[in-house]
C-alpha positions as CSV (number, residue, x, y, z in Angstrom):
1,M,11.9,-25.2,-7.9
2,R,8.8,-23.6,-9.3
3,T,5.6,-23.9,-7.3
4,E,2.1,-23.2,-8.7
5,V,-1.1,-23.1,-6.7
6,R,-4.6,-22.1,-7.9
7,V,-7.6,-21.9,-5.6
8,V,-11.0,-21.0,-7.0
9,A,-14.1,-20.4,-4.8
10,S,-17.6,-20.3,-6.2
11,T,-21.1,-20.4,-4.9
12,A,-21.8,-23.7,-6.7
13,A,-19.2,-26.0,-5.1
14,L,-16.4,-26.3,-2.5
15,P,-13.2,-24.4,-3.3
16,E,-11.3,-26.0,-6.2
17,I,-7.6,-26.5,-5.7
18,H,-4.7,-27.2,-8.1
19,A,-1.1,-27.4,-6.9
20,S,2.3,-28.4,-7.9
21,G,5.8,-27.9,-6.4
22,G,6.5,-27.1,-2.8
23,L,3.1,-25.7,-1.7
24,S,-0.3,-27.2,-1.7
25,A,-3.7,-26.5,0.0
26,R,-6.5,-28.4,1.8
27,R,-10.1,-27.6,2.3
28,T,-10.7,-27.3,6.1
29,G,-14.2,-25.9,6.0
30,P,-17.0,-25.1,3.5
31,H,-15.4,-21.7,2.8
32,T,-11.9,-22.2,4.3
33,V,-8.6,-23.3,2.7
34,H,-5.3,-23.8,4.5
35,L,-2.0,-23.6,2.6
36,I,0.4,-26.4,3.4
37,G,4.1,-26.7,2.6
38,T,5.0,-30.0,0.9
39,A,8.8,-29.2,0.5
40,A,11.3,-26.7,1.7
41,T,10.4,-23.5,-0.2
42,P,11.2,-20.8,-1.0
43,L,14.9,-21.5,-1.3
44,G,17.2,-19.2,-3.2
45,G,16.3,-19.5,-6.9
46,D,12.7,-20.7,-6.2
47,E,9.7,-19.0,-7.8
48,L,6.2,-19.3,-6.4
49,D,3.1,-18.5,-8.4
50,I,-0.2,-18.5,-6.4
51,N,-3.5,-17.5,-7.8
52,I,-6.6,-17.1,-5.6
53,V,-9.9,-16.5,-7.3
54,V,-13.2,-15.7,-5.6
55,G,-16.1,-15.8,-7.9
56,P,-19.2,-13.6,-7.8
57,G,-21.1,-13.9,-4.5
58,A,-18.6,-16.5,-3.1
59,R,-16.7,-16.4,0.2
60,L,-13.2,-17.7,0.9
61,V,-11.0,-17.7,4.0
62,V,-7.3,-18.5,3.4
63,R,-5.0,-19.5,6.2
64,S,-1.7,-21.5,6.5
65,V,-0.7,-24.3,8.9
66,A,2.8,-22.9,9.6
67,A,5.1,-20.0,9.0
68,T,6.9,-19.7,5.6
69,M,10.7,-19.9,5.9
70,A,12.7,-18.3,3.1
71,L,16.3,-19.6,3.0
72,P,19.2,-19.0,0.7
73,S,20.6,-21.8,-1.6
74,A,24.2,-22.5,-2.5
75,A,23.7,-20.6,-5.8
76,T,21.7,-17.5,-4.7
77,P,20.0,-15.9,-1.7
78,A,17.1,-14.6,-3.8
79,S,13.6,-16.0,-4.2
80,V,10.4,-14.6,-5.4
81,A,6.7,-15.2,-4.8
82,H,3.9,-13.9,-7.1
83,W,0.5,-13.7,-5.4
84,R,-2.5,-12.9,-7.6
85,F,-5.9,-12.3,-6.1
86,Q,-9.2,-11.7,-7.9
87,V,-12.5,-11.1,-6.2
88,G,-15.7,-10.9,-8.2
89,S,-18.9,-9.0,-7.7
90,G,-20.2,-9.6,-4.2
91,G,-17.3,-11.9,-3.4
92,D,-15.5,-11.9,0.0
93,L,-11.9,-12.9,0.6
94,D,-10.2,-13.1,4.0
95,F,-6.5,-13.8,3.6
96,D,-4.3,-14.1,6.7
97,P,-1.5,-16.7,6.6
98,E,1.2,-17.3,9.2
99,P,4.3,-15.0,9.0
100,T,7.1,-15.2,6.5
101,I,10.5,-15.6,8.1
102,V,13.5,-14.5,6.0
103,A,16.3,-16.5,7.5
104,G,20.0,-17.3,6.9
105,G,20.7,-14.1,4.9
106,A,18.1,-14.9,2.3
107,H,16.5,-12.1,0.2
108,H,12.8,-12.7,-0.6
109,H,10.6,-10.6,-2.9
110,T,6.8,-10.8,-2.9
111,I,4.6,-9.3,-5.5
112,A,0.8,-9.2,-4.7
113,T,-1.5,-8.2,-7.5
114,I,-5.2,-7.7,-6.5
115,L,-8.2,-7.1,-8.8
116,L,-11.5,-6.3,-6.9
117,A,-15.0,-5.8,-8.2
118,P,-16.4,-2.5,-6.8
119,D,-18.7,-4.3,-4.5
120,A,-16.2,-7.0,-3.4
121,R,-14.9,-7.3,0.2
122,L,-11.2,-8.0,1.1
123,R,-9.1,-8.4,4.2
124,L,-5.5,-9.2,3.2
125,R,-2.9,-9.4,6.0
126,E,0.9,-10.0,5.6
127,R,3.5,-10.4,8.3
128,V,7.2,-10.6,7.8
129,Q,10.2,-11.2,10.1
130,I,13.8,-10.8,9.1
131,G,15.9,-13.5,10.7
132,R,15.5,-16.1,13.3
133,S,17.0,-15.5,16.8
134,G,20.4,-13.9,16.4
135,E,20.0,-13.2,12.7
136,D,19.3,-9.8,11.0
137,N,21.2,-9.9,7.7
138,G,18.4,-11.0,5.4
139,G,16.3,-8.8,3.2
140,W,12.7,-8.6,2.0
141,R,10.8,-6.5,-0.5
142,G,7.0,-6.4,-0.9
143,D,5.1,-4.9,-3.8
144,L,1.3,-4.4,-3.4
145,I,-0.7,-3.5,-6.5
146,A,-4.5,-3.3,-6.1
147,D,-7.1,-2.2,-8.6
148,L,-10.8,-1.6,-8.0
149,G,-12.2,-2.5,-11.4
150,D,-10.5,-0.1,-13.8
151,I,-9.6,2.3,-11.0
152,P,-6.2,2.1,-9.3
153,L,-6.7,1.4,-5.5
154,L,-3.1,1.1,-4.2
155,R,0.5,1.1,-5.4
156,H,2.7,0.3,-2.5
157,R,6.2,-1.0,-1.8
158,L,8.1,-1.7,1.4
159,E,11.6,-3.0,2.1
160,L,13.1,-4.5,5.3
161,G,16.5,-5.6,6.2
162,A,20.0,-5.5,4.9
163,G,20.8,-3.4,1.9
164,T,17.5,-1.4,2.0
165,A,17.3,2.4,1.9
166,A,16.1,2.6,5.5
167,D,18.6,0.0,6.9
168,D,20.3,1.2,10.1
169,S,22.3,-1.1,12.3
170,L,21.0,0.6,15.4
171,T,17.3,1.2,14.9
172,A,16.1,-0.2,11.6
173,P,13.0,-2.4,11.8
174,R,13.2,-6.1,11.1
175,A,9.5,-7.0,11.3
176,L,6.3,-5.8,9.4
177,E,2.6,-6.3,9.7
178,S,0.5,-5.0,6.8
179,E,-3.3,-5.2,6.3
180,L,-5.3,-4.0,3.4
181,R,-9.1,-3.7,3.9
182,Y,-11.8,-2.9,1.4
183,P,-14.3,-1.5,2.0
184,D,-13.3,0.4,5.1
185,D,-14.1,4.0,6.0
186,R,-12.1,4.4,9.2
187,P,-10.1,7.7,9.5
188,V,-6.4,8.1,9.9
189,E,-5.0,6.3,13.0
190,T,-1.4,6.5,14.2
191,A,0.6,5.2,17.1
192,G,4.0,6.9,17.3
193,L,6.2,6.6,14.2
194,T,5.8,2.9,13.7
195,E,2.1,2.2,13.3
196,T,-0.5,3.8,11.0
197,R,-3.8,3.2,9.3
198,L,-4.3,5.4,6.2
199,P,-7.6,5.7,4.2
200,L,-7.3,5.2,0.4
201,A,-8.7,7.6,-2.1
202,A,-10.9,5.0,-3.8
203,G,-12.0,3.5,-0.5
204,G,-10.5,1.0,2.0
205,T,-7.6,1.4,4.3
206,L,-4.0,0.3,4.6
207,F,-2.5,-0.5,8.0
208,T,1.2,-0.9,8.6
209,R,3.3,-1.6,11.7
210,T,7.0,-2.0,11.8
211,S,9.1,-3.2,14.8
212,S,12.1,-5.2,15.7
213,V,10.1,-8.4,16.2
214,L,6.5,-9.3,15.3
215,V,4.0,-8.6,18.0
216,P,1.6,-11.4,19.1
217,A,-1.5,-11.7,16.9
218,R,-4.4,-9.6,18.2
């Protein structure tokens, strides 16, 4: 199944929503949209294409009503989600959906492409868990590509789970929390070997935490 969602926020009207396939969205406040699953997706072979546009001076908060469950199909364990974010001059996007659970031996790939105006604001948080209780044989890969106008802001890739370069049956992480903030001038912060916030050369920070299971939301 192919799923397409487009959300456009502007200063002139409530957020505009277009959706087809297994995912939709609902306006839950003047500047808030919740993503809603309308069918079981992503299953193996599914492709999701989600575009979120925040116009100049507009504000948008994006949440979801439930976790996303990636599952294999009879034909293939692999699915892919393309997320495209664009925030115009003076725009503000706060994106923080519920976690993605990669279950049943599925392999899910997310590609997030972000284009920010130099004076835009962004908080983009992603949480991933490999497996339900008793499962740990799925896999996930996330690509994060962010540009600040014509300037590259971030090129980042992380992998979790079975078959990845860092996989280890004894200690390999099965959960990830990642947060990109712009602007943000906080210095380097670390907690052991599993949690760090790094400043980016063009501004902003990237926070990552890996663990065996997701920690409760702060």
